[in-house]
N, C-alpha and C positions, 0 to 999 in steps of 0.2 A: 430610474426607479428599480429597485430591488424586486425581482420575481422570486416569491418563496413559493414552489412548487411541490405539493403533496402529490405525487405521481403512483399510480396504481400498478398491481403486479407483480411479479419476480421469478424466482427459480429455484433453488435448491440448497439443502443443508450439506456442509462439505463431509464427504466421507472418504479422506485421504490419508495414507500411509506416511509415517515418519521415518520411513526407512530410505536409505541413500538413493538418490534417483539414477536414471540411467540415460535415456533419449533426450536429445535435443528437441524443444517444442517446435511444431510446424505449424502454419498458418491453419486459422480455424476453418472448418467445414462450415460453408455459410448456410446451407439448408438444415442442418441439424439444430434441434431445440434441446432443453432441458440439459444443458451441459453444467450445471453449476455442482450436481452431485459428483461428477468426474470430470473435469475441465480437460484433461488429456485425451479423453475420449472425442472431443471436437478439435484437438490440435492446441487447446490453451495449456498453460503452464500448470502445475500442480507439484505435490511433494514427490511424485514418481519420475518427473522428467527435468527437475532442476536441482541446483546443489551439488554436491560432490558425485562425479559419475561412479557408476557402482563398478567395484573392482579396484578403485583407487586405493593404494597402501598409503596409509596416514601415519606419521610420525609423532608422537606425544610432545607436547610442549606444555609451559607454563606461560604466565604474560609475557608479553613481548612489548617493546618499545622500539620503533623504527627512526632513526636520525639521518639515515643515508639516501639520498635522492636516488630513484630508479630501483630501490630494492623490490625484489620478487619474493614474496612468501608463498611458497606451493608445496601441496602434499602434506600438510600440517592438521593435528588434532589439538587445538589449543583449549585448555582449560583456563580461564582467567580474561583480563582484558588484552585486548591490541591496541595500542597507543601510536599513532602514526604522526610524525611529527617532521616529515619530508615530502617533498614532492614526487610525482611520478610514480607513486609506490601501488603496486598489484598485489592483490589476494587471490590466488588461484587454486583450486582443486583443494580447499581445505574447510574444516569445520571449526568454528569458534563459539563456546559456550561459556556464560559466567560459573564461577563457583558456586555450588551450594550455598544459600544465605547471604550472598553479595546482592542486596537489595539496592534499588536505585542506580545512579549512574550509567554508563553505556557500555555494550560490549566491545564496540570498536568505536574509537574517539578521533576525529581529523583535527588535528591543532592547528592554529593558525597558521596559513602558507602552506597546507597540505594539498596542494592543487594537483589536478588529474589523477585523483585517485579512481582505481579500478576494483571492482569486488566480481570476479568470474567463477562460474561453475563452483560455487561455494556456498556454504550455510552457516548462517548467524542465529544463535539460539539464545535463550535466557538461562536462568538458573534451575529450571525444573520447576519452580513456583508459579502456579496460576494468579495468586493474589499479591503476592511480594516480590514481583519480578524487577528486573532492570528497567530503568525507565525507557531508554531506548537501544534498539539492536546497533544501529550506526548513527553516530552524532557528528553532523557537519555544520555545528552552530554558527561557525564564521563564515558561511556560504563561500567556502572554497571553490573555485569554478572548476569544470571540467570532470566532475565525479561520474562514473558509469556503473552501472550494476547489470550484468549480464547472465542470464540463465542461473540466477542465484535463488535461494530460499531464506527469507527472514521471517523469525517467527519468535514467539516466547517473550514479547514484550507489549506494553501498551502504545509505543509510538516506535513502528518499525525503523524508520528513517527520518531524522530531523535536518533540514537545511537543504541548501541547494542540492539538486542532483539533474544534471544535463541529459542524462538518459538511464532509464529503467526500462530493459528489454528482455523479452522471453523469460520473465522472473515471476516468483510467486511469494506473496507478503502477506503474513496473516496476524491479525490482532487477537491473540487467544489467551492473555495475560494482563493482569492489571497490577497496580500500585496504588496504594491509598492516596487519593487525591490527584490521581493522573489524568492527564488529557489525552484521548485514545484516539489515534488515526494509524493509517499504514505510512502515510508520508504527511508530515507538517514542515511547510514553508513559510517564510516570512518576509515579503517584500524581495522577490527572487524568482529563480527559475526553477520550474520541475516540467519535465518531459518524460511521459509513460508511453511505451508502446508495446503492444501485443503480450500484456501481463495479466495475471489473477490477482485480484487485491480485494480480501475477505477481510471485513471489520465485524467480528461478532458482538461487539457491545453495542449499547443503545445510545452512545454520544459521539459526536464530532464528526468523522469522516473517514473514507477511505483516503483521501487525498483533500487535505485542507490548507488554503492559501490565506493567512492573516494579510492585511494591508494598514493595520494600525501604523500610523506616523511614516506612511511612505504613499507612493502614488501607483500602487498596483503590483500584481504578479505577472509574470509571463508563464502561463499554466495551459499545458497540453496534456490531454489523455485520449490516446488513439487505439482502436482494435482491441480493447480489453475486456476482460469479465471482471464485472464490480459487484459487490453486495454489502449491504449492512451500514453500521455506523449510524450517528443522528440522522443527518443529510448524507446520502452516498458521496456525493461530490459538494464542495464548498469553495469554489474557484477564489473569490475576492471579497472574504468576510471582512466587515466594518465597512465596506465601500459605501453603505448608505449614510455614514457619518461625514465623509468628506469627498471631495472630488478624487479621482483615479485616473488622471489622463493616460498613465502609461500601461494601464491593464490591458492584459492580451490573453483571451480564454480561447481554446481550440479544444472542443469534446466532439469528436466524430468517430464513427464505426464502431462504438462499443455496444457491449450486452449489459443489461441490468437484471438481477435475479430477484424474485420474490417468493415468499412462501404462499401456499394456497388455501391454507385453512381459512376457518372464518375469522373477521376482524374484531379486536378487541381494543377499544379507545380507552387510554388511559386519562381520566379527568384531570388528574394533578400533573402530570408532565406534558399532556398534549400528544404524547405518542401514541402510535398505534402497533400492536403486536397481532401474530396469528393465535388463534385459539388452538391452545396445545403447544405453542411455541415453534420454534424453527422446524422446518420439515425437509425432505429431500429435494425441496424445490428452492429453497431460499431461507432467508433471515425474518425478514419483515414483510407485511403484504404491500407496502409501498416502496420497496427498494431498501430505504433507510428507516429508522424509527419513526422519523418524522417526514421521511419524504426523499425523493431522488435529487434534488438539488436546492441550494441555497446560496446566496453571495453571488449571483449571476446577475447582468444587467444587459438590456438591449441596446446596441448601438456598435459604433465602429470597434473593429478587431474581437468583437465577441461571436463566436460560431458554434452553433449546436446543430450537427446534422447527422443524420444516418445511424442514430442509436435506436436500438431496438430492445426488446423484452426478451428475456431468454426463452421464455415458455412457449410463445408463439411468433417470435420475430416480427411482431407488429411495431409500429414506430414508437418510441419512448419520448414522450412529447410533455412540455410545460409550456402552458398557453397554446399557440398554433404551431403546426409544424411546417 
Protein backbone atom coordinates (compact mmCIF):
# COMPACT_ATOMS: atom_id res chain seq x y z
CA UNK A 1 0.00 0.00 0.00
CA UNK A 2 1.40 3.37 -0.94
CA UNK A 3 2.08 5.75 1.90
CA UNK A 4 1.47 9.37 0.99
CA UNK A 5 3.04 11.34 3.78
CA UNK A 6 2.61 15.03 4.33
CA UNK A 7 5.51 15.56 6.70
CA UNK A 8 6.07 18.79 8.53
CA UNK A 9 8.90 21.24 9.08
CA UNK A 10 11.73 22.28 6.74
CA UNK A 11 14.70 24.62 6.46
CA UNK A 12 16.03 27.46 4.21
CA UNK A 13 15.76 29.63 1.09
CA UNK A 14 18.77 29.29 -1.17
CA UNK A 15 21.12 32.28 -0.98
CA UNK A 16 23.75 31.06 -3.39
CA UNK A 17 26.11 32.69 -5.85
CA UNK A 18 26.31 31.76 -9.51
CA UNK A 19 30.03 32.44 -9.50
CA UNK A 20 32.56 29.77 -10.43
CA UNK A 21 33.18 27.45 -7.47
CA UNK A 22 36.34 26.69 -5.58
CA UNK A 23 36.64 24.03 -2.90
CA UNK A 24 35.59 20.41 -2.93
CA UNK A 25 32.57 19.66 -0.71
CA UNK A 26 33.39 17.97 2.57
CA UNK A 27 31.17 15.75 4.64
CA UNK A 28 28.43 17.65 6.45
CA UNK A 29 28.90 18.58 10.10
CA UNK A 30 26.25 16.47 11.80
CA UNK A 31 25.47 18.85 14.70
CA UNK A 32 24.88 21.97 12.58
CA UNK A 33 21.33 23.04 11.78
CA UNK A 34 19.71 25.36 9.22
CA UNK A 35 22.15 24.47 6.47
CA UNK A 36 19.75 25.26 3.62
CA UNK A 37 20.55 28.97 3.41
CA UNK A 38 24.23 28.21 2.76
CA UNK A 39 24.81 24.48 2.29
CA UNK A 40 28.59 24.79 2.02
CA UNK A 41 28.69 26.12 5.60
CA UNK A 42 27.73 22.60 6.68
CA UNK A 43 29.87 20.78 4.15
CA UNK A 44 27.11 20.26 1.57
CA UNK A 45 27.54 21.22 -2.10
CA UNK A 46 26.31 24.55 -3.43
CA UNK A 47 27.33 26.98 -6.17
CA UNK A 48 30.48 27.96 -4.25
CA UNK A 49 32.10 24.52 -4.16
CA UNK A 50 30.88 22.72 -7.29
CA UNK A 51 31.25 23.30 -11.00
CA UNK A 52 34.33 24.76 -12.68
CA UNK A 53 37.13 25.29 -10.13
CA UNK A 54 37.90 28.95 -9.64
CA UNK A 55 40.91 30.11 -11.65
CA UNK A 56 40.37 27.57 -14.44
CA UNK A 57 41.04 29.05 -17.89
CA UNK A 58 38.24 28.18 -20.31
CA UNK A 59 38.45 28.11 -24.09
CA UNK A 60 35.32 29.37 -25.92
CA UNK A 61 33.52 26.82 -28.09
CA UNK A 62 30.33 26.41 -30.11
CA UNK A 63 28.19 23.23 -30.20
CA UNK A 64 30.09 19.93 -30.06
CA UNK A 65 29.28 16.41 -31.23
CA UNK A 66 31.50 13.67 -29.79
CA UNK A 67 31.81 10.47 -31.87
CA UNK A 68 35.11 9.05 -30.62
CA UNK A 69 35.15 6.74 -27.59
CA UNK A 70 37.27 7.90 -24.67
CA UNK A 71 37.10 11.59 -25.60
CA UNK A 72 37.91 14.10 -22.85
CA UNK A 73 36.37 17.57 -23.16
CA UNK A 74 38.31 19.73 -20.72
CA UNK A 75 38.62 23.43 -20.00
CA UNK A 76 35.86 24.54 -22.39
CA UNK A 77 33.21 27.25 -22.27
CA UNK A 78 30.57 25.89 -24.62
CA UNK A 79 27.65 27.96 -25.88
CA UNK A 80 25.27 25.50 -27.50
CA UNK A 81 24.64 21.80 -27.14
CA UNK A 82 27.02 18.94 -26.52
CA UNK A 83 25.89 15.74 -28.23
CA UNK A 84 27.63 12.61 -26.92
CA UNK A 85 27.49 9.72 -29.41
CA UNK A 86 30.31 7.56 -28.04
CA UNK A 87 31.14 5.70 -24.85
CA UNK A 88 33.62 6.57 -22.08
CA UNK A 89 33.31 10.33 -22.71
CA UNK A 90 34.27 12.75 -19.93
CA UNK A 91 33.42 16.44 -19.59
CA UNK A 92 35.76 18.03 -17.05
CA UNK A 93 36.42 21.55 -15.80
CA UNK A 94 33.98 22.98 -18.35
CA UNK A 95 30.89 25.19 -18.53
CA UNK A 96 28.11 24.41 -21.02
CA UNK A 97 25.10 26.68 -21.55
CA UNK A 98 22.44 26.86 -24.26
CA UNK A 99 22.32 29.73 -26.69
CA UNK A 100 19.77 32.44 -25.78
CA UNK A 101 16.39 31.66 -27.30
CA UNK A 102 17.06 27.91 -27.61
CA UNK A 103 13.91 26.63 -25.92
CA UNK A 104 13.34 22.95 -25.19
CA UNK A 105 15.74 20.13 -25.97
CA UNK A 106 18.76 19.47 -23.76
CA UNK A 107 22.06 21.17 -23.11
CA UNK A 108 23.90 17.81 -23.06
CA UNK A 109 22.44 14.78 -24.87
CA UNK A 110 23.64 11.20 -24.45
CA UNK A 111 22.78 9.20 -27.55
CA UNK A 112 22.07 5.47 -27.48
CA UNK A 113 25.24 3.60 -26.55
CA UNK A 114 26.92 6.52 -24.79
CA UNK A 115 27.89 4.36 -21.82
CA UNK A 116 30.10 5.41 -18.91
CA UNK A 117 29.63 9.15 -19.40
CA UNK A 118 31.25 11.31 -16.72
CA UNK A 119 30.55 14.95 -15.80
CA UNK A 120 33.24 16.18 -13.43
CA UNK A 121 33.88 19.61 -11.89
CA UNK A 122 31.65 21.19 -14.52
CA UNK A 123 28.59 23.41 -14.87
CA UNK A 124 25.60 22.72 -17.11
CA UNK A 125 23.21 25.66 -17.41
CA UNK A 126 20.22 26.82 -19.42
CA UNK A 127 19.68 29.65 -21.88
CA UNK A 128 19.20 32.44 -19.33
CA UNK A 129 15.39 32.31 -19.42
CA UNK A 130 13.40 31.32 -16.33
CA UNK A 131 10.20 30.65 -18.28
CA UNK A 132 11.33 29.27 -21.67
CA UNK A 133 14.34 27.19 -20.73
CA UNK A 134 15.84 24.02 -22.21
CA UNK A 135 13.80 21.02 -21.10
CA UNK A 136 16.78 19.12 -19.67
CA UNK A 137 20.30 19.86 -18.53
CA UNK A 138 21.57 16.36 -19.29
CA UNK A 139 19.39 13.93 -21.25
CA UNK A 140 20.11 10.20 -20.88
CA UNK A 141 16.79 9.06 -22.27
CA UNK A 142 18.21 5.70 -23.39
CA UNK A 143 19.29 4.83 -19.82
CA UNK A 144 22.88 4.30 -20.88
CA UNK A 145 24.69 2.70 -17.90
CA UNK A 146 27.66 4.06 -16.02
CA UNK A 147 26.78 7.79 -16.02
CA UNK A 148 28.42 9.71 -13.18
CA UNK A 149 28.15 13.32 -11.97
CA UNK A 150 30.94 14.44 -9.64
CA UNK A 151 31.30 17.88 -8.02
CA UNK A 152 29.16 19.43 -10.73
CA UNK A 153 26.51 22.15 -10.83
CA UNK A 154 23.38 21.72 -12.99
CA UNK A 155 20.73 24.45 -13.17
CA UNK A 156 18.68 26.58 -15.55
CA UNK A 157 16.23 23.86 -16.61
CA UNK A 158 13.04 22.26 -15.23
CA UNK A 159 14.56 18.77 -15.58
CA UNK A 160 18.22 18.88 -14.54
CA UNK A 161 18.92 15.24 -15.42
CA UNK A 162 16.74 12.74 -17.27
CA UNK A 163 17.46 9.02 -17.30
CA UNK A 164 19.69 6.54 -15.54
CA UNK A 165 22.50 7.95 -13.42
CA UNK A 166 24.68 5.50 -11.52
CA UNK A 167 26.19 8.12 -9.24
CA UNK A 168 25.58 11.78 -8.39
CA UNK A 169 28.12 12.74 -5.74
CA UNK A 170 29.21 16.03 -4.16
CA UNK A 171 27.03 17.87 -6.70
CA UNK A 172 24.49 20.68 -6.71
CA UNK A 173 21.30 20.62 -8.78
CA UNK A 174 18.67 23.36 -8.81
CA UNK A 175 15.32 23.46 -10.62
CA UNK A 176 15.09 27.22 -11.11
CA UNK A 177 13.62 27.55 -14.61
CA UNK A 178 10.59 26.25 -16.49
CA UNK A 179 9.19 25.51 -19.92
CA UNK A 180 5.48 25.67 -20.83
CA UNK A 181 4.02 22.28 -19.89
CA UNK A 182 7.26 21.06 -18.30
CA UNK A 183 7.55 18.22 -15.80
CA UNK A 184 9.86 19.55 -13.08
CA UNK A 185 12.42 17.58 -11.09
CA UNK A 186 16.15 17.58 -10.44
CA UNK A 187 16.40 13.95 -11.58
CA UNK A 188 13.80 11.99 -13.55
CA UNK A 189 14.13 8.22 -14.03
CA UNK A 190 11.86 5.59 -15.49
CA UNK A 191 12.38 1.90 -14.73
CA UNK A 192 16.09 2.22 -14.03
CA UNK A 193 18.78 3.26 -11.52
CA UNK A 194 19.45 6.48 -9.63
CA UNK A 195 22.09 6.83 -6.93
CA UNK A 196 22.56 10.21 -5.21
CA UNK A 197 25.11 10.65 -2.42
CA UNK A 198 26.19 13.75 -0.51
CA UNK A 199 24.58 16.22 -2.89
CA UNK A 200 22.23 19.19 -2.63
CA UNK A 201 19.02 19.00 -4.66
CA UNK A 202 16.66 21.99 -4.66
CA UNK A 203 13.41 22.14 -6.65
CA UNK A 204 11.92 25.62 -6.31
CA UNK A 205 8.70 24.64 -8.07
CA UNK A 206 5.46 23.28 -6.64
CA UNK A 207 5.41 20.15 -8.74
CA UNK A 208 6.95 16.69 -9.03
CA UNK A 209 10.07 16.12 -6.87
CA UNK A 210 13.79 16.49 -6.40
CA UNK A 211 14.14 12.86 -7.51
CA UNK A 212 11.22 11.27 -9.34
CA UNK A 213 11.08 7.58 -10.26
CA UNK A 214 8.32 6.45 -12.63
CA UNK A 215 7.34 2.76 -12.70
CA UNK A 216 4.82 2.91 -15.53
CA UNK A 217 5.08 -0.33 -17.57
CA UNK A 218 7.89 -1.77 -15.47
CA UNK A 219 8.60 -3.58 -12.20
CA UNK A 220 10.26 -0.76 -10.29
CA UNK A 221 13.32 1.45 -9.88
CA UNK A 222 16.61 0.98 -8.05
CA UNK A 223 16.36 4.24 -6.11
CA UNK A 224 19.06 5.41 -3.66
CA UNK A 225 19.39 8.85 -2.04
CA UNK A 226 21.84 9.17 0.85
CA UNK A 227 23.58 11.86 2.92
CA UNK A 228 22.03 14.71 0.94
CA UNK A 229 20.28 18.03 1.53
CA UNK A 230 16.86 18.14 -0.15
CA UNK A 231 14.06 20.68 -0.51
CA UNK A 232 11.05 21.53 -2.65
CA UNK A 233 9.08 20.00 -5.47
CA UNK A 234 5.56 18.61 -5.15
CA UNK A 235 6.73 15.71 -2.99
CA UNK A 236 10.41 16.08 -2.16
CA UNK A 237 11.04 12.42 -3.08
CA UNK A 238 8.90 10.18 -5.28
CA UNK A 239 10.74 6.85 -5.57
CA UNK A 240 8.22 4.46 -7.16
CA UNK A 241 5.48 6.54 -8.81
CA UNK A 242 2.50 4.61 -10.21
CA UNK A 243 3.43 1.56 -8.09
CA UNK A 244 -0.06 1.65 -6.59
CA UNK A 245 -1.42 0.61 -9.99
CA UNK A 246 0.62 -2.56 -10.56
CA UNK A 247 3.11 -4.89 -8.80
CA UNK A 248 6.71 -3.67 -8.62
CA UNK A 249 8.64 -6.75 -7.46
CA UNK A 250 12.01 -5.34 -8.48
CA UNK A 251 11.58 -1.98 -6.74
CA UNK A 252 14.38 -1.10 -4.34
CA UNK A 253 14.37 2.13 -2.33
CA UNK A 254 17.14 3.35 -0.03
CA UNK A 255 16.62 6.78 1.55
CA UNK A 256 19.08 7.23 4.43
CA UNK A 257 20.96 9.94 6.25
CA UNK A 258 19.35 12.89 4.45
CA UNK A 259 18.23 16.35 5.58
CA UNK A 260 14.89 17.83 4.51
CA UNK A 261 14.36 21.59 4.55
CA UNK A 262 11.16 23.53 5.33
CA UNK A 263 10.16 27.15 5.54
CA UNK A 264 8.99 28.34 8.94
CA UNK A 265 6.29 30.91 8.28
CA UNK A 266 2.60 30.32 8.85
CA UNK A 267 1.05 27.59 6.69
CA UNK A 268 -1.32 28.47 3.85
CA UNK A 269 -3.35 25.57 2.43
CA UNK A 270 -4.55 25.78 -1.17
CA UNK A 271 -8.02 24.23 -1.50
CA UNK A 272 -7.71 23.95 -5.28
CA UNK A 273 -4.34 22.20 -5.49
CA UNK A 274 -4.20 20.49 -2.11
CA UNK A 275 -0.72 21.91 -1.50
CA UNK A 276 0.58 23.96 1.39
CA UNK A 277 2.86 26.99 1.17
CA UNK A 278 4.38 29.26 3.78
CA UNK A 279 2.71 32.55 4.49
CA UNK A 280 4.83 35.09 2.66
CA UNK A 281 6.44 32.39 0.54
CA UNK A 282 9.80 30.70 0.86
CA UNK A 283 12.15 32.01 3.52
CA UNK A 284 15.79 31.52 4.57
CA UNK A 285 14.83 28.14 6.04
CA UNK A 286 13.12 26.45 3.11
CA UNK A 287 10.60 26.45 0.29
CA UNK A 288 7.49 24.76 1.73
CA UNK A 289 6.37 23.97 5.30
CA UNK A 290 6.11 20.20 4.63
CA UNK A 291 9.38 19.84 2.71
CA UNK A 292 7.61 19.71 -0.65
CA UNK A 293 4.43 21.51 -1.65
CA UNK A 294 2.39 18.37 -0.88
CA UNK A 295 4.79 16.70 1.52
CA UNK A 296 8.12 14.98 1.79
CA UNK A 297 7.38 11.58 0.28
CA UNK A 298 5.08 9.71 -2.09
CA UNK A 299 5.37 6.57 -4.16
CA UNK A 300 6.90 4.63 -1.28
CA UNK A 301 5.59 1.39 0.14
CA UNK A 302 6.61 -0.71 3.11
CA UNK A 303 8.14 -4.10 2.57
CA UNK A 304 11.16 -5.88 1.21
CA UNK A 305 13.99 -3.68 -0.08
CA UNK A 306 12.29 -0.44 1.04
CA UNK A 307 14.48 1.43 3.55
CA UNK A 308 13.89 4.82 5.18
CA UNK A 309 16.19 5.61 8.11
CA UNK A 310 18.28 8.33 9.78
CA UNK A 311 16.57 11.11 7.81
CA UNK A 312 16.20 14.38 9.70
CA UNK A 313 14.83 17.90 9.43
CA UNK A 314 17.45 20.51 8.73
CA UNK A 315 16.19 23.02 11.30
CA UNK A 316 16.41 20.78 14.39
CA UNK A 317 17.84 17.37 13.35
CA UNK A 318 14.78 15.54 14.64
CA UNK A 319 13.72 12.42 12.72
CA UNK A 320 11.88 13.09 9.48
CA UNK A 321 9.26 10.39 9.55
CA UNK A 322 6.21 9.19 7.71
CA UNK A 323 4.12 6.88 9.81
CA UNK A 324 6.43 5.57 12.53
CA UNK A 325 10.23 5.76 12.57
